[in-house]
C-alpha positions in Angstrom: -31.7 20.6 -36.5 -28.1 19.9 -36.4 -26.6 18.4 -33.6 -23.2 20.1 -32.3 -20.2 17.5 -32.5 -19.4 16.0 -29.4 -16.1 17.5 -27.9 -13.2 15.1 -27.9 -12.2 13.8 -24.5 -8.4 13.9 -25.0 -7.9 11.1 -21.9 -10.5 8.7 -23.8 -7.3 7.8 -26.3 -4.6 7.4 -23.6 -7.3 5.2 -21.5 -7.3 2.9 -25.0 -3.7 2.9 -24.6 -3.2 1.3 -21.3 -3.5 -2.2 -22.2 -0.1 -1.4 -24.5 1.4 1.3 -22.6 1.4 -0.3 -18.9 3.4 -3.6 -20.0 5.9 -1.2 -22.0 6.3 1.0 -18.7 6.5 -2.0 -16.4 9.2 -3.7 -18.0 11.2 -0.5 -18.1 10.8 -0.4 -14.6 11.8 -3.9 -14.1 15.0 -3.1 -16.3 15.7 0.1 -14.2 15.3 -2.1 -11.0 17.8 -4.8 -12.7 19.8 -2.0 -13.6 20.5 -1.3 -9.8 22.7 -3.1 -7.5 20.3 -6.1 -7.5 21.6 -6.9 -10.9 25.2 -6.2 -10.3 27.7 -9.0 -11.1 28.8 -8.8 -7.9 25.2 -10.4 -6.7 24.4 -12.6 -10.3 27.6 -14.2 -10.7 28.1 -16.1 -7.7 24.8 -17.9 -7.2 25.2 -18.9 -11.4 28.7 -20.1 -10.5 27.2 -22.4 -7.7 24.5 -23.4 -9.4 26.5 -24.4 -12.2 29.1 -26.1 -10.1 26.4 -28.1 -8.3 24.9 -29.2 -11.4 27.7 -30.3 -13.8 30.9 -30.5 -11.7 29.8 -31.5 -8.3 33.2 -33.1 -7.4 35.6 -30.1 -8.6 36.8 -27.5 -6.0 34.6 -24.1 -6.7 37.5 -22.0 -7.5 38.3 -24.1 -10.3 34.7 -23.5 -11.6 34.6 -20.0 -10.9 37.7 -19.4 -13.1 36.2 -21.7 -15.7 33.3 -20.3 -16.0 33.8 -16.6 -16.3 33.1 -16.9 -19.9 29.9 -18.6 -19.1 28.8 -15.6 -16.6 29.5 -12.9 -19.2 27.7 -14.8 -21.9 25.0 -15.2 -19.5 25.0 -11.7 -18.6 25.1 -10.6 -22.5 22.2 -12.8 -23.3 20.3 -10.9 -20.4 20.9 -7.9 -22.0 19.7 -9.1 -25.2 16.5 -10.8 -23.9 15.3 -8.0 -21.7 15.8 -5.5 -24.7 14.2 -8.0 -27.1 11.3 -7.7 -25.0 11.4 -4.0 -24.6 11.2 -4.0 -28.5 8.7 -5.9 -29.1 6.3 -4.1 -26.3 7.3 -0.7 -27.9 6.3 -2.1 -31.1 2.9 -3.2 -29.8 2.3 0.0 -28.2 3.7 2.0 -31.2 1.4 0.2 -33.7 -1.6 0.7 -31.6 -1.0 4.0 -30.6 0.5 6.0 -33.9 -0.5 3.5 -36.5 3.0 4.3 -38.4 4.2 2.5 -41.6 6.4 -0.6 -41.0 9.8 0.9 -41.2 8.7 4.0 -39.0 7.3 1.7 -36.4 10.6 -0.4 -36.3 12.8 2.2 -36.3 10.7 4.4 -33.4 10.7 0.7 -31.5 14.7 0.2 -31.8 15.2 4.2 -31.2 13.0 3.9 -28.2 15.2 1.1 -26.8 18.4 2.5 -27.7 17.5 5.4 -26.0 16.4 4.0 -22.9 19.6 1.8 -22.8 21.7 4.7 -22.9 19.8 6.1 -19.9 20.2 3.2 -18.3 24.0 3.0 -18.9 24.5 6.4 -17.7 22.5 5.7 -14.4 24.7 2.7 -13.5 27.8 5.2 -13.8 26.7 6.7 -10.7 26.2 3.4 -9.1 29.6 2.0 -6.9 28.5 -1.7 -7.6 27.9 -1.0 -11.5 29.7 0.1 -14.7 28.1 1.8 -18.0 29.5 0.3 -21.1 28.9 1.4 -24.3 29.1 -2.2 -25.8 26.1 -3.1 -23.7 24.2 -0.5 -25.4 25.1 -2.4 -28.9 24.0 -5.6 -27.3 20.7 -3.7 -26.2 20.1 -2.2 -29.6 20.6 -5.3 -31.0 18.1 -7.2 -28.6 15.6 -4.5 -29.7 16.2 -5.4 -33.4 15.8 -8.9 -32.7 12.4 -7.9 -30.7 11.2 -5.5 -33.4 11.9 -8.5 -36.2 10.2 -10.8 -34.2 7.0 -8.6 -33.9 7.2 -8.2 -37.7 7.4 -11.7 -38.2 4.6 -12.8 -35.8 2.2 -10.2 -37.5 3.0 -11.5 -41.1 2.4 -15.1 -39.6 -1.2 -13.7 -38.2 -2.1 -12.0 -41.6 -1.4 -14.9 -43.6 -3.1 -17.3 -41.3 -6.1 -15.0 -41.4 -6.1 -14.6 -45.3 -5.9 -18.3 -45.8 -2.6 -18.5 -47.3 
């Protein structure tokens, strides 16, 4: 007697993806929150300048430090963009690899494309907030961050494969 094949449960695959999908979605939510007034330069630049002033130049007047640290503030903000999208790139690679098992090139292109699309939506969202400005240069920095994340993901996978193979 032949047994009928068990019907596929479509949600079973989704449930297996949770450990990979939830961190990706949670990090996207963090980026979305930081894209509101909470992450605006008016709220984040002054605290950074005060910390740098207290630590490095306690005897200088704050106005002098603020003028000198505009460049530092810009570098810190762009580094934050790069870092948050590098993390997004890693998490996207991790989810895509588990869910779809694409080739290496397709994996990395898809992860960077996903992060780039989200960066574009993020900057578009900022255009509608009075305390924020959407900038195309930020999208480029975000794409660079996603690419860094994809490269780090590939490097880590190769390193693990080499260690497992005894090379």
